[in-house]
N, C-alpha and C positions, 0 to 999 in steps of 0.2 A: 821463338817459343823453345823452352826448355823441356827435354823429354822428363816425364815424369817417371816414377818407381814401376817397374815393371813385376807382376807376381812370378813370372818364370825365370826372372833373375836375382831380384832383391829379396824375393819373398821366400827364396830357399832358406833362409837364417830365420824365420819369423815362427816366434812361438805357437806351438797349438795349430798347426798348418792343418790337421785332419778336421778343426773344429770351424774352419773358413768356410763362406759362402760367399758367391758375388751374386748381387741381387741388381736387375737393372729396372729402373723407374723413371720413364720420360728420359730425359737428357743424361740423366745421371745413371752411374754404375759403382754401386755400393758395395766395399768390402766389408763384411761382419762376422763375427765368430759367435756360435752357441754353445752353451754347455750346459748340463743336467739334464735330467729328465722330463718330459715333459707330461704336465697335469700338476707340477707343483707351483709354490707361488712364484711368480715371475720378477726378476731383477732385470732394469735398464741400466746398462753401464757406460756412461759417458765421459771419455779422456778429456783432458785438456791442451791448451793452444799449443802446436808444433808435435803433439804425442801421436799415439797411435793405440790398436787394440793391443798391441805388445806390453803396454803397461799394466794390464790385469794379467799377464801370464802366472805370477804366484797367487796371487787372489782368487780368480777364477776357479781352480780346480777346489780350493776350500770352501767357496759358496756353493760351488755344484753338488756337494754332499747333499743341500737340503733346498736349494734351489734351480729353477730355469734361468737360465741366463742370456741375452742377446745383449751384444757390444757391436757397436759399428765405429769404422772410422769416420770421422766427422769429415764434412765435406771441403773439397778441396785440400785433404790430409791423407797423406800417405797413398793410401791405394785407391780412396775412392776417389772418382773422377768425374767431370762433368757437370758441377754446380756452377753457377753464375758468382763473379766477385760480390754482389750484393748479396748473395745467398749467405755470405759469412756474417752479417750481422747479427747481434743477439735474436730480435725478432725473427730475420729471416732461417736462421739455423734451427729455432725452435720449431717453426712450420715446416722443414723440410725432415726432421726429425719426425713429427708427429704424422708427415706424411708417409714416411718410412714403415710408423707402426703400422698404419691403416693399412699399407699395403702387404705387411707380412701377417697383419691379425695379431701382432704380439703386442698383447695388454699388459703394461707393467704394475704390477702391487705396490714396486716401489721404486725408486730410482736413487742411484749412487752415482754422483758426480765430484772426477778431480780436479780443482782448481778452477778454471772458467766452466767446465763440467757443471759446476754447481749452479753455478749463475744461469746455466741452458737449461738446467733442471727446474729451477725458479720460473721463468719464462715461461716453459711449457705448463706448468702449474696456474700462470696467471693469463696465459693467452688460449690454452687447449684444453681446459676442462678438467687438468689430472689432480685428483683429489689425495691421491695416497702420500705415507711418509717419504722423505727424501734425506738420503746422507750426503754431506758434504765433506768430502776430504780436503783439507789444506784449500779451503774456498778462496777464488779469487772474486770476491763482493763488493769489496769496498773500492770506490773510484779513489784515482790520485788526487791529493790535496791540492786546493786552489789553483793555481794557474795551472800547473802538470795535467789536470785533468784534460784540459783542451792540446797543452804542447804534446804530448807523447802521442796521440790520435793521429794528430797532424802531421808529426814526425813519420810513422808508420805509413802514410797515405804518402807520403813523400817517397819515402822507399818503395812503397808497393809499385807505385806507377814508374819507377826507375827500372828498366830492364834489366842493369848492371848489377844492381846491389843484389839480388838473388843469389845471382853467380859468385858474385864477388865474395859473398861471408860462405857458401858452400864450398869456393875452392880453398879460404883460408882454414876453415873446420877440417879441408881431409887432410892436412898435414899433421903426422904425428900422433901425439894422443891429446891434440887440442880438443876433440868432442868432448872426452871423460874429464880432460879440464874444464871446460866449457860447462859441463852437468855438474860437476862439484860448485865449482863460484857460483852458479844461479842458483842451486838448489840445496847446497849442503847435504846432500844425501849422496851416499856410496853405495853402487849398484852392482850387482854382478854383471860376468862378461856377456852373458846374453843381452841383457837390456841395456848393455853399453854398447854393444854392436847393434842392436836395432836404432840406436838413438843416431850413432854415428852414419848409420845408411840414411837416415831423414835428413841430418844436418847437412850433409854433403849433396842433397840432392836440391837443386834449385829452383824446381816445382813447389815440393813440397814447402821449402822455404817460403816462395811467395804464397803459398796458401796460407800460412801461418800470418804473416805480414799484412795480408788482407784480413784475417780473423780480427787482429789487432787493431788494425785500421778503423773498422766497422763497428768496434765493441762498444755501448754505450750502457756503461755502469751507473753514471749520474740518473738516468730515466729509471733504470731498474732500481735504485735507491728509493725513488719517489713512490714505487709501488708497493715494495715490501709490506707497507703495513695492513694490505688487502690478503696476504695469504695467511689462510687456516691450516695448511699441512702441518703435521709433525716433522720437524725437522732436529737431526741431531749434527751437529757440526763436531767433527774430529779436527785436530790441529796439533803441529807439531811446533815444541817451542823453539826449535832450531831451523826453521823455515827461514832461508835467505830469500826468498820471493815474497813472500807475505807473511810481513812480521806479526807474531801472535797478537800484539794489541789492536792490529788492525782487524784481526778475525773477531777479537772481544768485543768490539766496538761494534762490527757487523750484526754480531749474535744479540748485541740489544735492540737492534732495527728490526728483528725479526719476532714477532709476537708468539710464537711455537716452537722456539728453539732451545735447545741445550745444547751446553758447550762441553767438550772431553778435550782433554789435553794430554798430548803423547810427550815424555821427556826424550831428549836427545836425539831426535829423527830430524829430518829435512822434510822437504817440499815433497818428496818422491817417497813420504812414509810407506804408503801402500805397497811400495816396490821396495823397500828395505825390510820390513816388517809385516807381511801381510798375514803370519799367524799372530800378530795384534789387531790387525784390523777386521776379520773375517767373525771373531766373536762378537765384536763391539755393533757389526751389522746384524748378524744373526738375532742378537738380544732384539735391538730396536724393532725388527720386524715382527718380533713376538708380542710387542705391546699393544693392548688395547690403546685403542687413540688416545682416550681419556689419560693413559699414562706416561703415552709417548712425548705428548705436548709439555714444553718445558716452561719454565718460568723465568723471565727476565731477570738476569741478577744484576 
């Protein structure tokens, strides 16, 4: 077994340490962060595959001026431990998050999800009765086209069951500036030193890498695609035109599948736009949260 990240050692560089709280629930021990004053509208923040709560380091303080925020590390990611591999499926993660919300009493008025976190937000609406607005930041909603839809999860499964792969991948990423190069190649985002340091710590850790591989192996976007027409939540999709991970045309296609979505395109930013330019993202979320449902609903274009 590979050792996971430890808060005492690795967590020393994590942004907003004073906002962190560890919550035990059954076998799981969640790492979460809270921001903002109690009593305001509540936002749940869901990061994407391979990330952690550090990805909200710039956006959270801006949103906390108007909202109460709750952000967990997803199951088997970063400092959240104790979840079984099967709990990293899309329905499994939605169920785990819903259970955490019930356990803490945090009922969100709005959910913001980045990348795979946006799919997770939709799954929570479909399976757990969440009816409020959803903001998807560079949403990973479109399944891979054709045979790739089956091939890529199958490859992820093979990598996940091989105990050497996460260690090899993490070992290679630990040399020089490989983590920084990996982030840019895969996202086309330029991050600050604080963000890069956190991603480097995550990429270098085999337990975290295995958690991300487990999520990839169990993710079933084709099934989610067949249910998107059931959604009635107001949805805002914010997408970058320079996203190397999720092309803009994929986002435009997914936007058409969602009956109540609207699409906002950001120019010149990558997949981690909310980390590159949180000052551009925060006003979009705040304005969308203020709209009545009748105006928040988008019209397919």
